[in-house]
VEXDOLUM-96047 format. One record per residue: residue number from 1; residue in one letter; chain; y, z, x of N, C-alpha, C, O in turn. Coordinates in steps of 0.02 Angstrom, whole numbers, plus 50000, padded with zeros to 5 digits. Example, Ala and Ser with C-alpha at 12.3 -4.5 7.8 and 13.67 -1.06 7.14 Angstrom:
! VEXDOLUM-96047
R  pos  code  unit    nc2    nc3    nc1   cac2   cac3   cac1    cc2    cc3    cc1    oc2    oc3    oc1
R    1     a     A  49716  50390  50660  49775  50390  50615  49835  50390  50660  49834  50423  50712
R    2     s     A  49888  50354  50642  49947  50357  50684  50002  50394  50645  50057  50402  50670
***
This chain:
! VEXDOLUM-96047
R  pos  code  unit    nc2    nc3    nc1   cac2   cac3   cac1    cc2    cc3    cc1    oc2    oc3    oc1
R    1     m     A  49943  49997  50039  50000  50003  49996  50062  50003  50050  50108  49963  50043
R    2     q     A  50061  50043  50099  50117  50032  50143  50137  49966  50170  50194  49946  50177
R    3     a     A  50075  49928  50186  50090  49859  50219  50122  49823  50166  50170  49789  50183
R    4     v     A  50103  49823  50094  50134  49785  50042  50206  49799  50031  50249  49756  50025
R    5     n     A  50217  49873  50030  50286  49887  50016  50336  49883  50079  50396  49884  50069
R    6     n     A  50313  49877  50137  50350  49866  50188  50357  49793  50210  50388  49779  50261
R    7     a     A  50323  49742  50166  50318  49672  50176  50295  49660  50246  50326  49625  50286
R    8     d     A  50236  49692  50261  50202  49685  50328  50137  49642  50316  50081  49667  50313
R    9     l     A  50150  49577  50310  50086  49533  50291  50039  49532  50343  49979  49528  50328
R   10     a     A  50059  49536  50409  50011  49535  50469  49970  49598  50463  49909  49593  50464
R   11     g     A  50002  49657  50457  49976  49723  50446  49920  49719  50390  49864  49743  50401
R   12     l     A  49936  49691  50335  49897  49692  50269  49833  49656  50294  49776  49679  50287
R   13     l     A  49846  49594  50325  49789  49551  50344  49738  49587  50391  49677  49578  50389
R   14     s     A  49770  49627  50433  49734  49655  50490  49686  49709  50461  49639  49727  50497
R   15     l     A  49693  49736  50402  49653  49790  50372  49594  49757  50348  49545  49794  50340
R   16     y     A  49584  49685  50332  49525  49655  50307  49477  49629  50360  49499  49595  50406
R   17     d     A  49419  49641  50356  49363  49610  50396  49369  49539  50402  49387  49507  50352
R   18     e     A  49357  49509  50458  49357  49433  50466  49319  49396  50406  49338  49343  50383
R   19     h     A  49260  49431  50384  49223  49395  50331  49225  49432  50267  49176  49431  50231
R   20     a     A  49283  49467  50251  49296  49509  50190  49296  49456  50128  49303  49395  50132
R   21     v     A  49286  49492  50077  49285  49448  50012  49331  49496  49965  49326  49557  49956
R   22     l     A  49377  49448  49936  49437  49472  49898  49425  49440  49828  49414  49380  49822
R   23     i     A  49426  49477  49781  49428  49454  49710  49492  49484  49681  49494  49540  49656
R   24     p     A  49548  49439  49687  49614  49461  49676  49637  49469  49610  49611  49444  49560
R   25     t     A  49692  49508  49610  49727  49525  49546  49756  49472  49510  49753  49468  49449
R   26     f     A  49783  49432  49547  49825  49375  49515  49797  49297  49536  49835  49249  49542
R   27     s     A  49731  49296  49543  49702  49227  49547  49639  49231  49523  49609  49284  49522
R   28     n     A  49610  49172  49499  49544  49172  49462  49495  49140  49519  49442  49118  49498
R   29     r     A  49506  49136  49576  49464  49122  49632  49440  49183  49671  49475  49234  49677
R   30     i     A  49371  49174  49700  49352  49221  49749  49369  49199  49820  49356  49144  49843
R   31     l     A  49396  49244  49847  49414  49219  49921  49372  49254  49969  49360  49314  49964
R   32     k     A  49347  49215  50017  49304  49235  50065  49322  49227  50138  49328  49170  50160
R   33     g     A  49331  49275  50176  49350  49277  50254  49434  49281  50251  49468  49258  50205
R   34     r     A  49458  49312  50305  49520  49325  50317  49574  49265  50310  49629  49268  50283
R   35     a     A  49546  49217  50336  49589  49159  50332  49607  49133  50265  49660  49104  50254
R   36     n     A  49562  49143  50220  49570  49118  50144  49606  49173  50112  49637  49160  50060
R   37     l     A  49606  49235  50136  49652  49287  50104  49725  49266  50121  49765  49271  50074
R   38     q     A  49746  49246  50172  49818  49233  50195  49851  49200  50152  49901  49229  50131
R   39     p     A  49840  49144  50130  49888  49105  50069  49895  49152  50016  49951  49166  49997
R   40     y     A  49841  49180  49985  49851  49214  49929  49908  49268  49944  49958  49272  49907
R   41     f     A  49898  49311  50001  49949  49362  50013  50016  49339  50025  50067  49364  50003
R   42     e     A  50010  49287  50063  50091  49250  50072  50118  49238  50010  50174  49261  49997
R   43     k     A  50078  49197  49956  50120  49192  49896  50139  49251  49856  50189  49250  49820
R   44     l     A  50098  49308  49863  50115  49366  49826  50173  49398  49868  50218  49427  49839
R   45     a     A  50173  49393  49926  50227  49425  49975  50296  49384  49952  50349  49416  49958
R   46     s     A  50298  49327  49930  50356  49289  49919  50388  49311  49854  50441  49282  49838
R   47     k     A  50362  49360  49814  50381  49376  49752  50443  49426  49763  50440  49469  49807
R   48     d     A  50496  49420  49726  50552  49466  49737  50537  49529  49713  50500  49530  49665
R   49     d     A  50558  49586  49736  50556  49656  49722  50478  49673  49722  50456  49713  49681
R   50     l     A  50445  49647  49760  50369  49664  49769  50362  49735  49788  50396  49758  49834
R   51     s     A  50316  49773  49752  50293  49840  49770  50233  49860  49735  50217  49834  49682
R   52     i     A  50197  49909  49766  50132  49932  49731  50128  50008  49738  50141  50036  49791
R   53     a     A  50111  50039  49687  50098  50116  49682  50033  50135  49655  50009  50105  49607
R   54     l     A  50005  50185  49683  49947  50218  49659  49954  50265  49606  49991  50314  49613
R   55     h     A  49920  50255  49552  49936  50307  49486  49896  50365  49511  49840  50363  49535
R   56     e     A  49934  50417  49500  49915  50491  49525  49853  50511  49492  49847  50507  49431
R   57     k     A  49802  50534  49531  49743  50572  49505  49696  50514  49484  49655  50527  49441
R   58     t     A  49700  50447  49513  49649  50405  49490  49604  50381  49551  49552  50350  49538
R   59     l     A  49620  50392  49611  49584  50376  49671  49523  50416  49673  49522  50478  49667
R   60     h     A  49470  50377  49684  49397  50409  49693  49375  50383  49759  49384  50324  49774
R   61     i     A  49346  50427  49799  49331  50410  49859  49251  50427  49860  49234  50484  49842
R   62     e     A  49204  50382  49878  49131  50408  49874  49092  50377  49938  49109  50321  49957
R   63     p     A  49047  50409  49967  49008  50383  50019  48965  50325  49983  48946  50331  49924
R   64     a     A  48952  50273  50019  48901  50227  50000  48859  50206  50056  48874  50155  50088
R   65     g     A  48810  50240  50068  48761  50235  50114  48781  50271  50181  48824  50314  50182
R   66     e     A  48746  50250  50237  48766  50287  50299  48841  50283  50324  48872  50332  50344
R   67     h     A  48865  50216  50320  48931  50208  50360  48976  50180  50309  49034  50170  50326
R   68     l     A  48957  50166  50249  49015  50136  50202  49042  50191  50155  49014  50243  50138
R   69     v     A  49102  50169  50139  49141  50212  50093  49169  50172  50030  49199  50119  50038
R   70     t     A  49159  50201  49967  49195  50153  49913  49262  50193  49891  49266  50254  49892
R   71     l     A  49310  50151  49874  49368  50179  49854  49388  50140  49786  49390  50078  49783
R   72     s     A  49402  50182  49735  49423  50146  49668  49479  50187  49631  49488  50247  49641
R   73     g     A  49513  50152  49593  49567  50183  49552  49602  50135  49517  49576  50083  49499
R   74     i     A  49669  50153  49504  49715  50110  49463  49782  50109  49505  49805  50162  49527
R   75     y     A  49806  50059  49515  49879  50051  49547  49915  50006  49500  49889  49971  49456
R   76     n     A  49983  50010  49518  50033  49966  49486  50074  49916  49530  50113  49932  49574
R   77     w     A  50061  49859  49513  50098  49810  49546  50171  49800  49514  50179  49812  49454
R   78     r     A  50219  49781  49550  50288  49772  49522  50323  49710  49563  50336  49712  49624
R   79     f     A  50334  49662  49524  50379  49607  49553  50421  49569  49501  50414  49576  49440
R   80     a     A  50466  49529  49530  50507  49490  49476  50466  49426  49454  50434  49390  49491
R   81     v     A  50474  49420  49388  50448  49346  49367  50506  49321  49331  50532  49358  49289
R   82     d     A  50528  49261  49341  50586  49225  49317  50643  49270  49312  50677  49268  49260
R   83     g     A  50659  49311  49361  50723  49360  49365  50707  49427  49339  50740  49476  49358
R   84     e     A  50657  49432  49297  50639  49505  49268  50586  49537  49305  50535  49508  49323
R   85     v     A  50601  49602  49317  50544  49644  49357  50496  49659  49311  50514  49686  49258
R   86     l     A  50433  49646  49321  50375  49664  49275  50325  49713  49314  50320  49714  49375
R   87     n     A  50290  49751  49273  50237  49799  49295  50173  49772  49284  50164  49747  49229
R   88     f     A  50122  49773  49329  50058  49745  49314  50005  49796  49334  49987  49798  49393
R   89     e     A  49977  49838  49291  49936  49888  49301  49863  49852  49317  49845  49804  49284
R   90     a     A  49828  49875  49365  49769  49848  49387  49716  49907  49405  49735  49964  49417
R   91     r     A  49660  49892  49406  49606  49927  49432  49581  49899  49492  49580  49837  49497
R   92     f     A  49559  49939  49544  49536  49915  49605  49473  49953  49633  49460  50011  49618
R   93     s     A  49438  49916  49671  49386  49942  49708  49374  49911  49776  49372  49850  49784
R   94     y     A  49366  49955  49827  49352  49931  49894  49288  49957  49922  49268  50012  49901
R   95     i     A  49254  49926  49965  49207  49941  50009  49236  49941  50074  49267  49892  50094
R   96     v     A  49229  49994  50111  49255  49990  50180  49211  50030  50232  49174  50077  50217
R   97     d     A  49220  50004  50296  49178  50034  50345  49234  50071  50386  49273  50035  50418
R   98     p     A  49241  50142  50387  49287  50168  50419  49276  50161  50496  49324  50174  50531
R   99     r     A  49222  50142  50523  49216  50140  50598  49251  50077  50624  49267  50071  50683
R  100     k     A  49262  50031  50577  49297  49973  50599  49363  49965  50586  49386  49980  50531
R  101     e     A  49406  49939  50640  49487  49933  50638  49501  49896  50576  49545  49917  50539
R  102     a     A  49465  49839  50562  49478  49796  50504  49419  49821  50448  49367  49789  50441
R  103     a     A  49433  49873  50416  49385  49917  50378  49371  49886  50314  49319  49901  50285
R  104     i     A  49415  49839  50286  49398  49823  50218  49350  49760  50220  49366  49706  50247
R  105     l     A  49288  49774  50186  49236  49726  50185  49238  49688  50115  49217  49630  50113
R  106     h     A  49262  49720  50056  49255  49691  49997  49308  49727  49952  49305  49788  49944
R  107     h     A  49355  49692  49924  49406  49715  49882  49411  49679  49809  49426  49620  49803
R  108     h     A  49397  49718  49760  49405  49685  49687  49469  49718  49657  49479  49777  49667
R  109     s     A  49511  49681  49621  49567  49700  49588  49568  49653  49523  49554  49593  49525
R  110     s     A  49583  49685  49468  49592  49654  49407  49642  49688  49364  49646  49749  49362
R  111     q     A  49678  49651  49332  49729  49680  49279  49695  49715  49230  49639  49697  49213
R  112     i     A  49727  49772  49202  49686  49812  49151  49704  49776  49081  49761  49764  49062
R  113     p     A  49651  49762  49052  49664  49725  48992  49693  49763  48932  49694  49824  48934
R  114     r     A  49714  49731  48880  49736  49777  48821  49675  49798  48786  49625  49762  48781
R  115     a     A  49680  49868  48759  49629  49902  48726  49612  49851  48667  49657  49815  48645
R  116     i     A  49548  49847  48641  49528  49816  48584  49520  49867  48530  49502  49851  48473
***
């Protein structure tokens, strides 16, 4: 979140493993490999007033095997669309390997649908 809020695209990409998978919030494509994540994040970073914030008390961290950890929760994306700043609540899940510098192996994020 700090990398997004500081417009640090290089720092953000460095968190993802070279072969990471991203199922992004604002795309209908599954992105595989850091090189394929870059255009998505560049487009997102071009949005005016871009920021992201974690919803309090929604972060869950759980071990997933001997060396992996899962993180999940809800965050709020905020950026301008046609001059109007909008909020996009989304749920997320990560699989990370804390032993690695580029620890994110898998990241899924999707907008929260309206309740039925």
